[in-house]
C-alpha positions as CSV (number, residue, x, y, z in Angstrom):
1,M,16.2,-21.3,-10.9
2,F,14.6,-18.8,-13.3
3,A,12.3,-15.9,-12.4
4,T,9.3,-18.0,-13.5
5,G,9.7,-19.9,-10.2
6,Y,10.0,-23.4,-11.6
7,Q,13.0,-25.6,-11.7
8,L,14.4,-26.7,-15.1
9,R,14.4,-30.4,-15.8
10,P,17.2,-32.1,-17.8
11,R,15.0,-32.2,-20.8
12,H,14.5,-28.5,-20.8
13,V,18.3,-27.9,-20.6
14,C,18.8,-30.2,-23.6
15,S,16.1,-28.3,-25.5
16,M,17.7,-24.9,-24.8
17,A,21.1,-26.2,-25.9
18,A,19.6,-27.6,-29.1
19,M,17.9,-24.2,-29.8
20,T,21.2,-22.4,-29.3
21,V,23.1,-24.7,-31.6
22,A,20.4,-24.3,-34.3
23,A,20.6,-20.5,-34.0
24,I,24.4,-20.5,-34.4
25,A,24.2,-22.9,-37.3
26,A,21.6,-20.7,-39.0
27,I,23.9,-17.6,-38.7
28,A,27.0,-19.5,-39.9
29,Q,25.2,-20.8,-43.0
30,Q,24.1,-17.4,-44.3
31,S,25.1,-16.6,-47.8
32,P,28.1,-14.2,-48.3
33,A,25.7,-11.6,-49.7
34,S,23.6,-11.6,-46.7
35,A,26.4,-12.1,-44.2
36,G,27.7,-8.6,-44.8
37,T,24.5,-7.0,-43.6
38,G,23.8,-7.5,-39.9
39,P,20.1,-6.7,-39.9
40,A,19.4,-9.1,-42.7
41,T,21.0,-12.0,-40.7
42,A,18.9,-11.2,-37.6
43,D,15.8,-11.0,-39.7
44,A,16.4,-14.4,-41.1
45,L,15.8,-15.9,-37.6
46,I,12.6,-14.0,-36.7
47,R,10.9,-13.1,-40.0
48,P,8.8,-15.6,-42.0
49,Q,10.8,-16.9,-45.0
50,T,9.6,-18.0,-48.3
51,A,10.0,-21.6,-49.3
52,D,12.4,-20.8,-52.2
53,R,14.9,-19.0,-50.0
54,P,17.8,-20.9,-48.3
55,E,16.9,-19.4,-44.9
56,A,13.5,-21.1,-44.8
57,G,14.9,-24.5,-43.6
58,D,16.9,-22.8,-40.8
59,L,13.8,-20.9,-39.6
60,D,11.8,-24.1,-39.6
61,A,14.4,-25.8,-37.4
62,Y,14.3,-22.8,-35.1
63,R,10.6,-23.0,-34.8
64,I,10.7,-26.7,-34.1
65,V,13.1,-26.0,-31.2
66,V,10.9,-23.2,-29.8
67,S,7.8,-25.4,-30.1
68,Q,9.6,-28.2,-28.3
69,R,10.6,-25.8,-25.5
70,V,7.0,-24.6,-25.1
71,A,5.8,-28.2,-25.0
72,D,8.3,-29.0,-22.4
73,H,7.4,-26.0,-20.3
74,R,3.7,-27.0,-20.5
75,E,4.6,-30.5,-19.5
76,H,6.6,-29.3,-16.6
77,L,3.7,-27.2,-15.4
78,A,1.4,-30.1,-15.7
79,H,3.9,-32.3,-13.8
80,L,4.0,-29.7,-10.9
81,A,0.2,-29.5,-10.8
82,H,0.0,-33.3,-10.6
83,E,2.6,-33.4,-7.8
84,E,0.6,-30.7,-5.9
85,H,-2.6,-32.8,-6.4
86,L,-0.9,-35.9,-5.1
87,R,0.4,-34.1,-2.0
88,H,-3.1,-32.7,-1.3
89,E,-4.6,-36.1,-1.7
90,A,-2.1,-37.6,0.7
91,Y,-2.8,-34.9,3.2
92,L,-6.6,-35.6,3.0
93,S,-6.0,-39.3,3.3
94,L,-3.9,-38.8,6.4
95,E,-6.6,-36.6,7.9
96,R,-9.3,-39.2,7.2
97,R,-7.1,-42.0,8.7
98,E,-6.5,-40.0,11.9
99,A,-10.2,-39.3,12.2
100,R,-11.0,-43.0,11.9
101,E,-8.3,-43.9,14.5
102,E,-9.6,-41.2,16.9
103,A,-13.2,-42.5,16.6
104,Y,-12.0,-46.1,17.1
105,A,-10.0,-45.1,20.2
106,L,-13.0,-43.3,21.7
107,K,-15.2,-46.3,21.0
108,H,-12.7,-48.6,22.6
109,V,-12.6,-46.4,25.7
110,R,-16.3,-46.3,26.0
111,R,-16.8,-50.0,25.5
112,H,-13.9,-51.5,27.5
113,V,-12.4,-49.0,29.9
114,T,-15.8,-47.8,31.1
115,E,-16.9,-51.4,31.7
116,V,-13.8,-52.3,33.6
117,V,-14.1,-49.2,35.8
118,S,-17.8,-49.8,36.5
119,A,-17.1,-53.5,37.2
120,Q,-14.7,-52.8,40.0
121,P,-16.2,-54.2,43.2
122,A,-17.3,-51.7,45.8
123,P,-14.9,-51.5,48.8
124,A,-16.0,-53.8,51.6
125,P,-17.3,-51.9,54.6
126,A,-14.9,-51.7,57.5
127,P,-15.7,-54.3,60.1
128,Q,-17.5,-52.8,63.1
129,A,-16.0,-53.4,66.5
130,P,-18.3,-55.5,68.7
131,A,-20.3,-53.7,71.3
132,A,-18.8,-53.8,74.7
133,A,-20.4,-56.3,76.9
134,P,-22.0,-55.0,80.1
135,Q,-19.8,-55.4,83.2
136,G,-20.6,-58.6,85.2
137,S,-22.8,-59.9,82.4
138,P,-22.5,-63.4,80.7
139,Q,-21.4,-61.6,77.5
140,E,-18.5,-60.0,79.4
141,Y,-17.4,-63.3,80.8
142,A,-17.7,-65.0,77.3
143,M,-15.6,-62.2,75.8
144,S,-12.9,-62.9,78.3
145,L,-12.8,-66.5,77.2
146,V,-12.9,-66.1,73.4
147,G,-11.5,-62.5,72.8
148,P,-13.1,-59.6,71.0
149,G,-12.6,-61.1,67.5
150,E,-14.5,-64.3,68.2
151,F,-17.1,-62.7,70.5
152,A,-19.0,-61.2,67.5
153,C,-19.6,-64.8,66.2
154,L,-20.5,-66.1,69.6
155,D,-22.8,-63.3,70.3
156,E,-24.6,-63.9,67.0
157,L,-24.8,-67.6,67.7
158,W,-26.2,-67.5,71.2
159,N,-28.6,-64.6,70.4
160,Q,-30.2,-67.0,68.0
161,E,-30.1,-70.0,70.3
162,S,-31.3,-68.5,73.6
163,G,-30.9,-64.7,73.6
164,W,-28.3,-65.2,76.4
165,N,-31.1,-66.5,78.8
166,A,-29.7,-68.9,81.4
167,Y,-33.2,-70.4,81.8
168,A,-34.1,-70.8,78.2
169,E,-35.5,-74.3,77.4
170,N,-36.6,-75.8,74.1
171,P,-39.9,-77.5,74.8
172,S,-39.6,-79.9,71.9
173,S,-36.0,-81.1,72.3
174,G,-35.2,-80.2,75.9
175,A,-32.1,-78.2,75.1
176,Y,-31.3,-75.9,78.0
177,G,-29.5,-72.7,79.0
178,I,-27.5,-70.1,77.1
179,P,-25.6,-72.6,74.9
180,Q,-28.8,-74.8,74.6
181,A,-27.0,-77.9,75.8
182,L,-28.8,-81.2,74.9
183,P,-29.4,-82.7,77.4
184,G,-28.9,-79.8,79.8
185,D,-27.2,-81.8,82.5
186,K,-24.1,-82.1,80.3
187,M,-23.2,-78.7,81.7
188,A,-22.7,-80.3,85.1
189,E,-19.1,-80.9,83.9
190,A,-18.5,-77.2,84.4
191,G,-20.3,-76.9,87.7
192,S,-23.1,-78.1,89.9
193,D,-24.9,-74.8,89.5
194,W,-25.3,-75.3,85.7
195,Q,-29.1,-74.8,85.9
196,T,-28.9,-71.2,87.3
197,D,-25.4,-69.8,86.8
198,P,-24.8,-68.1,83.4
199,D,-21.0,-68.2,83.9
200,T,-21.1,-71.9,84.4
201,Q,-23.2,-72.4,81.2
202,V,-20.9,-70.0,79.2
203,R,-17.8,-71.8,80.4
204,W,-19.1,-75.2,79.4
205,G,-20.4,-73.9,76.1
206,V,-17.1,-72.4,75.1
207,L,-14.4,-74.6,76.6
208,D,-16.2,-78.0,76.7
209,Y,-18.3,-77.9,73.6
210,I,-17.5,-75.2,71.0
211,D,-13.7,-75.3,71.1
212,P,-13.3,-79.1,70.9
213,T,-16.1,-79.5,68.3
214,Y,-15.7,-76.5,65.9
215,G,-12.3,-75.0,66.8
216,D,-13.7,-71.6,67.7
217,A,-16.9,-69.6,68.0
218,C,-16.8,-68.5,64.3
219,G,-16.7,-72.1,63.2
220,A,-19.7,-72.9,65.3
221,E,-21.5,-69.9,63.8
222,R,-20.8,-71.0,60.2
223,H,-22.2,-74.4,61.0
224,E,-25.3,-72.8,62.5
225,Q,-25.9,-70.7,59.3
226,A,-25.4,-73.7,57.0
227,D,-27.3,-76.4,58.9
228,G,-29.6,-74.6,61.3
229,W,-27.9,-76.1,64.4
230,Y,-24.5,-76.5,65.9
């Protein structure tokens, strides 16, 4: 590595070697008259020579070598500049590609991830516990038969049918009582007081009709919602 800061290429080394050989040959071929005088020999390498003197050919060879070295040096500088240009272009290309990828990733997040997050179903509300039935009421007795889980369905069903009124009667069909039995005297299976006792009506409605027909109170409620009767 020279003080100029660039690295010699093989071609430069060959040029320098050729220049050195030419200089030595020029010194060795000096005439005896001029060989005895040191300054004259040195001047033969650096001073312009006339065409009729023997030293002119040697000086031309020397100039050719120097010119070649200068040309190589310029070529080397151009090569370094070209390499620097290529590195700079590669860096700019990498920056542009990273910018495109970042923009694409952001677009992907906005288009897909946001849609997925926003499309998530809202959490279902927690089921509310059924209200406690008043003590001694038909609702309390019905809850003792079906349990708290089914009572919500039964309460909804019989609120629609009769409002839990033991004396409710449909004027068009003749359905009677809390469960709206049709005909009403079916409830005699549960007790002779079926016309007046809410517990008798509830017992018949749950044990003798809903459970054998629909399996449970929720099944009867689903049928009511789908068909308008149970």
